[in-house]
Every structure is written in structure tokens, then in C-alpha cells.
N, C-alpha and C positions, 0 to 999 in steps of 0.2 A: 944497269943490268951487268952482271958478271959475264965476262967473255967465255963463250963455250956453253953457257947454260941458256937453254931456250925456255921461255915462259910456257906453262902448261897450255894456255889458250892457243898459242901459236902452234904447239905440237899437235893439238887436236885438229886444227885447221889443215895442217900439212898431211896428217894421217887421213883425214876425210878426202882430200883431193887425190892423194896417192892411191888410197884404197879403191875409190870409185873408178879410177882410170884402169886399174889392173883387173878388176873383178869380172867384167864381161868376157874379156879375152881369156883369162885364166879358167873361168867356169866353162865356157863353150869348148875350149881346147881340152880340158880335163874330161868333159862329158864325151867328146869324140874318142879320146884315148880309151876310156873305160868301155864304150860301146864296141870299139875295135878289139879290145882285149877279151871281152865277154859277149860275143855277138848273139849267142843263143839267149842269153839273159836279156839283152837289149831288145831283141825282137818281141819279147813278151811284155814290154813296158811301154808306157806312154811317155812322151817327151817331158811332161811335168814330173813323173816319177824319176826319170833319169836325171833331171836337173836337181831335184831334192836329194837324191842319193849321192850325187856327185858333190853337192854342197856339204853333205854330211861327211863323206870320205875325204874330200880334199877342199876344205873351205879356202876361198881366196885369201882371207885374212886368218892366220892361225892363232892369233891372240887378240884379245880385247883388253884395252887399258882403261881403267876407271879411276877417277880421283877419290881419295879417301875424304869424305865430307864430315863424318862423325865417327871418331875412333871408338866411342862408347857403344856404337851400334854393331860392332863386329860380332859375328856368331862365336859361341864359346870355342869352337874348333879352331878359330883363327886368332883368338885373343892373345896367345903367346907371341904372335908375329907382329902385332900392331904396336908400333912405337911412335914416339913424337916425331921422328924423322920421316916416317912413312907418308909419302904424298900420293902414291898411286899403287893400284893393285893390278897385276897382269893375270888375266884368265886365259888359259889355253883352250880355245874352242876345239882344236884338233884332238887334244887328249880327251876332252869330254865326249866328242863325237865317236871316240873309239873305246869308250868305257862300258864294260859289261853291266854296270849298274843301270845304265839307260838303254842299252841295245843288246838284242840277241845277235850273236855272230857279228860283233862290232867291227871285225877286220875283213868282212866280206862285203863286196859291192852287190847289194841286193835291192834293186829298185822296187821289187814287189812288196817290200816292207811298207811302202807308202800306200798300199791298197787300204790299209786299216789304221794307219798312223797319221796324225795331224801334224802339220809343220809347227804347231804351237806346243808340241811336247817339250817337257822341261830340259831334256838333254840335247836339244837342237837349237843352236845359236850362231849360225854362220855370219849373221849381221849384228851380233850382240843381242841384248835384251833390254826391255824397259824403255824409259824415256830417252836414253842416249843411244839407242840402236841406230844403225846406218839409215839415214833418211832416204838413201837411194835404193833401199831394199825392194820396193815394188817395181821401180824402174828396171833394175837389174833382172829380177825374176821375170817380169813381163816381156822383156827383150830376149832373155835367154831361152825361154820355153819355145817360142815360135822358131827361133834360130836353130835350136837343136832339132825340132820337128822337121825343118826343111833339110837339114844335113843328114839325118838318119838314112833316108833312101839312097844317099850318095856315099855311104861309108866305104864302098870299094874304091872310091876315088882318092882316098887318103891312105898314106903310108906312115907307119910309126918307124922311125929310124933312130939309131944310136940310143936305144932304150937302155937305161941303167936303173931298172927298178929294184927295189929292195925285195927280198923274198917274202912270200905270204907270211903274215904274222903281225904282231903289233906295228902299227904305223906303216904297213905295206904301201899305203897310198902315196907316200912320199917318194916320188919317182922322178927321174930326170929322163926326158925323152924329147925327140924332135918330131913334130907332126907336120906333114907337108902334103901337098897335092901330088898325085902321081898318076901316070897313065893306067887305065884299067888293065888288070891282069899282071901288073909288074910289082 
């Protein structure tokens, strides 16, 4: 093995371990952040809708990497980019989740969109798609929904400090913030 080059199988294992460990904390933290930022919207939504919309706006993993198995199977729109050296394709879930092709008002946090939208919609892939999607998807979702449900009544106990959010618009969900417990009323 050449020094500095990690075999694809090892990269996938590391991404799986790393992704799973950050997903729950990132997801619940982001859900609390959005619910604090948009309390009137959050009050009208179920914990499941809040989790789904948070996964759409701020997926814990912003990209999905897939190996190129058959260069001849590339769709015509990608044919010019497929070369013999190409080993992997990187798909930005964050950009797909903010694409008007798939979503009305893609840059708005609107949990109500999940009243009539199924998580299997083609533009929703926070855990990837197909046979190589995150095997922890059900675990993460089934843990996050009740956690968010238990935290929602306690929103006043959380403070968002040192917020450095980007302005509303494309990719507004990419924000830097600190979420911490605070005394009620402070």
C-alpha cells in the first residue's frame, strides 16, 4: 500500500463509524436550534416533522461518497466527467436538499411540508440512498424523534449563544452556534 493512500474499504468503514457517532448529537442539536429560532413554526409541528425537516435543512453528513462500479452506466449528463481514473463520486446531500427542483421554498425551515411529503421522496437523502445507505438510519431516526419530543417542552431552558448564522438565502442552514442549558428567563 502506498503511504498516504487509504484503501476505499477502510475509508468506508471510517466514514461509517464517524458518521454514526456525530449524527445523533448533530441532529438533535440542530433541531433544538431551529425550534428556538422559529418557535411559532415549531409549535405547530410534530417531533417527527421537526426531525425530518432538520435532516433536510442540515443533514449531519453533507455528502455521500459512492464508488464508481461501472463507468459505462453513467447517465449522459455525467458522461463527460467519467474517466478511467475516477474511483468515487461525491454527491452533496446538502445541495440536493436545498434545490428548487425538489423542494418549494428550499431555504426555509418548514416542518409542515412533511404533512403531505413522504421521507422516500427523491430529493431527500440525509442517509444516502439505495443498498449503501447508512445502516443506522432507523436507529438514528427512532432515537432522535422521541428525544426531540422530550426536549420541545423545555425549549426555554436552552440558550443559543455565539450565533454566527449566514443570512437567509441559499445554504442559510449552515450556521455556527453554541447551544447550552441556561436558567429560565436568562
